C-alpha positions in Angstrom: 13.7 24.4 -44.0 11.5 21.4 -43.1 13.3 18.2 -42.6 9.9 15.6 -43.6 12.6 13.0 -43.1 11.5 12.9 -39.7 8.2 12.4 -40.1 8.9 8.5 -39.7 10.3 8.9 -36.1 7.7 11.2 -34.9 4.7 8.6 -35.6 7.0 5.4 -34.5 7.6 7.8 -30.8 3.4 8.9 -30.6 4.0 12.1 -31.7 2.4 13.7 -33.8 3.4 14.6 -37.5 5.1 17.7 -38.3 6.0 20.5 -35.9 8.0 17.8 -33.8 10.2 17.8 -36.3 9.9 21.3 -38.0 14.3 21.5 -36.9 17.3 19.8 -36.8 17.4 20.8 -33.2 13.9 19.6 -32.6 14.7 16.1 -34.3 17.5 15.7 -31.8 15.0 16.6 -28.5 12.8 14.0 -30.0 15.0 10.9 -30.3 16.2 12.2 -26.6 12.7 11.8 -25.5 12.3 8.2 -27.5 15.3 6.9 -25.7 14.2 8.2 -22.6 10.1 6.7 -23.0 11.8 3.4 -24.3 14.2 3.2 -20.8 11.1 4.0 -19.0 9.1 1.6 -20.5 11.6 -1.5 -20.3 13.0 -2.2 -17.0 15.4 -4.9 -17.0 14.5 -7.9 -15.1 15.6 -8.6 -12.0 17.3 -12.3 -11.5 15.1 -14.0 -8.2 17.0 -14.5 -5.4 17.7 -18.2 -5.4 15.6 -20.8 -3.2 18.0 -21.9 -0.2 17.6 -24.9 1.9 19.6 -25.6 4.8 19.6 -29.2 6.1 19.2 -30.5 10.0 18.9 -33.4 11.3 17.9 -34.3 15.2 18.0 -37.3 17.7 21.6 -38.5 17.2 23.3 -41.4 17.9 19.6 -42.7 18.0 16.5 -42.0 16.4 13.2 -44.8 16.9 13.3 -48.3 16.5 15.9 -49.7 13.7 15.9 -52.5 11.3 17.7 -56.2 12.4 21.4 -55.9 11.0 21.9 -51.9 11.5 23.2 -50.2 14.4 23.3 -46.4 15.1 27.3 -46.3 14.3 25.5 -47.6 10.5 23.0 -45.4 10.8 24.5 -42.3 11.6 27.7 -42.9 9.4 25.3 -43.9 6.2 23.4 -40.2 6.6 26.9 -38.5 6.9 28.2 -40.4 4.1 24.7 -39.4 2.1 25.2 -36.0 2.8 29.3 -36.0 2.3 28.5 -37.8 -0.9 26.3 -35.5 -2.2 28.2 -31.5 -0.7 25.7 -31.1 1.8 26.4 -29.1 4.9 23.8 -30.1 8.0 24.0 -30.3 11.6 23.5 -33.0 13.5 21.5 -32.4 17.3 22.6 -35.2 19.9 21.0 -36.4 23.3 24.0 -36.7 25.1 22.5 -40.2 27.7 22.8 -42.2 25.2 26.4 -41.5 25.4 26.0 -42.9 28.9 23.3 -45.7 28.8 25.1 -46.9 25.5 28.6 -45.3 25.5 29.4 -47.0 21.8 27.8 -44.9 20.3 30.2 -41.7 21.0 32.1 -42.8 18.7 29.0 -42.7 16.2 29.3 -38.7 17.1 32.7 -38.8 16.8 32.6 -39.9 13.4 29.9 -37.6 12.6 32.6 -35.1 13.7 35.2 -36.5 11.9 32.9 -36.5 8.2 33.3 -32.7 8.7 30.0 -32.0 10.2 28.5 -29.6 13.0 27.0 -30.7 16.1 24.3 -28.9 18.6 22.5 -29.5 21.5 19.6 -31.1 21.8 19.0 -31.7 25.6 20.7 -34.5 27.8 17.2 -36.3 27.5 15.0 -34.9 24.8 12.8 -34.0 27.2 9.2 -32.0 26.8 10.0 -28.0 27.9 6.6 -28.5 29.3 7.1 -30.8 31.9 9.9 -29.1 32.8 11.2 -26.7 35.1 13.8 -23.6 33.9 15.7 -25.3 36.9 15.6 -28.3 34.9 15.5 -27.0 31.5 19.0 -25.2 32.6 20.0 -29.2 34.0 19.7 -30.7 30.4 21.3 -28.5 27.9 24.5 -27.5 30.7 24.7 -31.3 30.6 24.3 -31.6 26.9 27.1 -29.0 26.5 29.9 -30.9 28.5 29.5 -33.9 25.7 29.8 -31.2 22.9 32.6 -29.8 24.6 34.5 -32.7 24.4 33.8 -33.4 20.7 32.2 -30.3 18.8 35.3 -28.3 18.8 36.3 -26.6 15.1 32.6 -25.7 15.2 29.8 -23.3 16.8 28.2 -26.3 18.6 26.0 -23.1 20.5 22.7 -23.6 18.4 20.1 -25.5 20.5 16.6 -27.8 18.9 14.4 -27.7 21.1 13.3 -31.2 21.5 9.8 -31.9 20.0 9.7 -28.1 19.0 8.3 -27.6 22.2 9.6 -24.3 23.5 6.7 -24.3 26.0 2.9 -24.2 27.2 3.0 -21.0 28.6 4.6 -17.7 27.4 6.4 -17.3 30.7 8.0 -20.9 30.3 8.7 -20.1 26.8 10.5 -17.0 28.4 12.0 -18.7 31.2 14.2 -20.9 28.7 15.1 -18.2 26.2 16.6 -16.4 29.2 18.5 -19.7 30.1 19.6 -20.6 26.6 20.7 -16.4 26.0 23.0 -16.7 29.5 24.6 -19.6 27.6 25.2 -18.2 24.8 22.9 -20.6 22.7 21.0 -19.3 19.5 17.8 -21.2 18.7 17.9 -23.8 15.7 14.5 -22.5 14.3 12.2 -25.1 12.4 10.6 -23.6 9.0 10.0 -26.9 6.7 8.7 -29.6 8.4 7.1 -32.5 6.4 7.5 -35.2 9.9 9.8 -37.5 8.3 9.8 -39.2 12.1 6.6 -41.4 11.4 8.4 -43.2 8.4 10.6 -44.9 11.3 9.3 -47.3 12.4 6.6 -48.5 9.5 10.4 -49.0 7.8 11.6 -50.8 10.5 8.8 -53.0 10.5 8.2 -53.8 6.7 11.8 -54.7 6.4 11.3 -57.3 9.0 8.5 -58.5 6.4 10.8 -58.3 3.8 7.3 -56.4 2.6 9.8 -54.6 -0.8 6.6 -53.2 -2.7 5.2 -52.0 1.0 8.6 -50.0 1.3 8.3 -48.6 -2.2 4.6 -47.4 -1.1 7.1 -45.9 1.9 9.1 -44.3 -0.3 6.6 -42.8 -2.5 4.7 -41.1 0.9 7.4 -39.8 1.9 8.7 -38.0 -1.2 5.3 -36.6 -1.4 5.0 -35.4 1.9 8.5 -33.9 1.2 7.0 -31.8 -1.7 3.8 -31.0 0.0 6.4 -29.1 2.8 7.7 -27.0 0.7 4.5 -26.3 -0.9 3.5 -25.7 2.6 6.6 -23.1 4.0 7.1 -21.6 0.6 3.0 -20.5 0.6 3.5 -19.3 3.7 6.9 -17.7 3.2 5.8 -16.0 1.3 2.3 -14.8 2.6 4.8 -13.2 5.6 7.1 -11.8 4.5 6.5 -11.0 0.4 9.3 -13.3 -0.4 10.9 -17.2 0.1 13.2 -16.9 3.0 15.7 -19.3 3.7 14.3 -22.7 4.9 15.7 -24.7 8.0 14.7 -28.5 7.2 13.6 -30.8 10.1 14.8 -34.4 9.3 15.8 -37.4 11.7 18.7 -39.7 12.7 17.0 -42.9 10.7 18.0 -46.1 8.5 14.9 -44.5 6.9 16.7 -41.7 6.0 20.1 -43.7 4.8 17.6 -44.7 2.1 15.7 -41.2 1.3 18.3 -38.8 1.9 19.9 -39.1 -1.7 16.2 -38.9 -3.4 15.2 -36.0 -0.7 18.5 -34.3 -1.9 17.6 -34.6 -5.7 14.1 -33.7 -4.9 15.4 -30.1 -2.9 17.8 -29.5 -6.0 15.3 -30.2 -8.8 12.7 -27.7 -6.6 15.5 -25.1 -7.3 17.1 -24.7 -3.6 20.8 -25.0 -2.9 22.0 -26.1 0.2 23.4 -23.7 2.4 24.6 -23.8 6.3 22.1 -23.8 8.8 24.0 -20.1 10.7 23.8 -19.3 7.3 20.3 -20.0 6.8 19.0 -18.3 9.7 21.0 -14.9 9.2 18.2 -13.6 7.6 15.8 -10.8 9.2 12.8 -13.3 9.3 15.0 -15.3 12.1 16.2 -12.3 14.1 13.4 -13.2 17.3 14.0 -17.1 16.8 18.5 -17.2 16.8 18.6 -14.7 19.4 16.9 -15.4 22.5 17.8 -12.6 24.4 14.7 -10.6 22.8 11.1 -10.6 23.0 9.8 -13.8 21.3 6.8 -13.6 18.5 5.1 -16.5 17.3 7.7 -19.7 17.3 7.1 -20.7 13.3 5.6 -19.9 9.9 2.6 -21.7 10.7 2.1 -19.7 14.3 2.9 -16.5 12.3 0.7 -17.5 9.9 -1.9 -18.5 12.6 -1.5 -14.7 14.5 -2.4 -12.9 11.6 -4.7 -14.8 10.7 -4.0 -16.3 7.4 -5.3 -19.4 6.5 -2.7 -22.3 6.5 -2.4 -24.4 3.3 -3.6 -28.1 3.4 -1.8 -31.5 3.1 -2.1 -35.0 3.5 -2.4 -36.8 6.8 -0.2 -40.1 6.6 -0.5 -41.0 10.0 -3.2 -43.4 9.6 -1.7 -45.1 6.6 1.6 -44.9 8.0 0.4 -46.6 11.2 -1.3 -49.2 9.2 1.5 -50.2 7.3 3.0 -54.0 8.0 1.2 -54.5 11.0 3.2 -56.2 14.0 2.3 -60.0 14.5 0.6 -60.7 17.5 2.8 -63.1 20.0 
């Protein structure tokens, strides 16, 4: 006996009328087929992985010119306070020579640790690797070690940030430095998001001295514009290189302008969809494997070099250096 009530189901399921539903058994088969077809066509959307970013602060306890009325302690404490208030983890990378030349700056580093923020190694004198022999590089590393052993307890301070991000002028120099780091149990603190924040340090000191509020406002605007362009730049390269967003590691510096801008910068990253993680968590990602472990053969060192090695054109972004150099010029005499 024909079941005409099946015809509507057959039409909706894309089957020919009548024959597919000539019996109760065939009707059940059609129902199963429809459910299978529907399941194959409707794939639940997978939630995208959250964007992640880790902040790192170079050049503790002193970076660049400090505006009148500020001290190394007030600057570092301001940076630490902004991070703690926003509940953002961050590694600081000090140069130990300041603790000898200006012994009071040791308290700056102690206060940083008291705020619950870890420290890494940035070399004793912040020297270019290309200007040192492997033996001199090892001395720079180990001398900073001694200072970190005093104040770095309670956190892993075996993270090295190359001064100037300089990994050497040749493959041989780079390999020799990595061998030194591996021998001393260090990881390399790679950078994958950088907008040259240090360029705002000196102009801010000049504009503070000149009490030029409009110029300081322009410094704030351009800083945030550069940060936004830095986000777009790194995300573009990461997606071309890896087909995804890696956890990014941002390079910042310990400056009075950073104190002023950190709350706004943190809000910018959060508004852009980022959540903050610490450096070791970010660099557990496979994209950092050769950077983190200096015992491995070195690949091109950052997103830009990796992209260039693969013939990927770098995205454009604005060079703010000429504008910043012209702001609030120092008066002659």
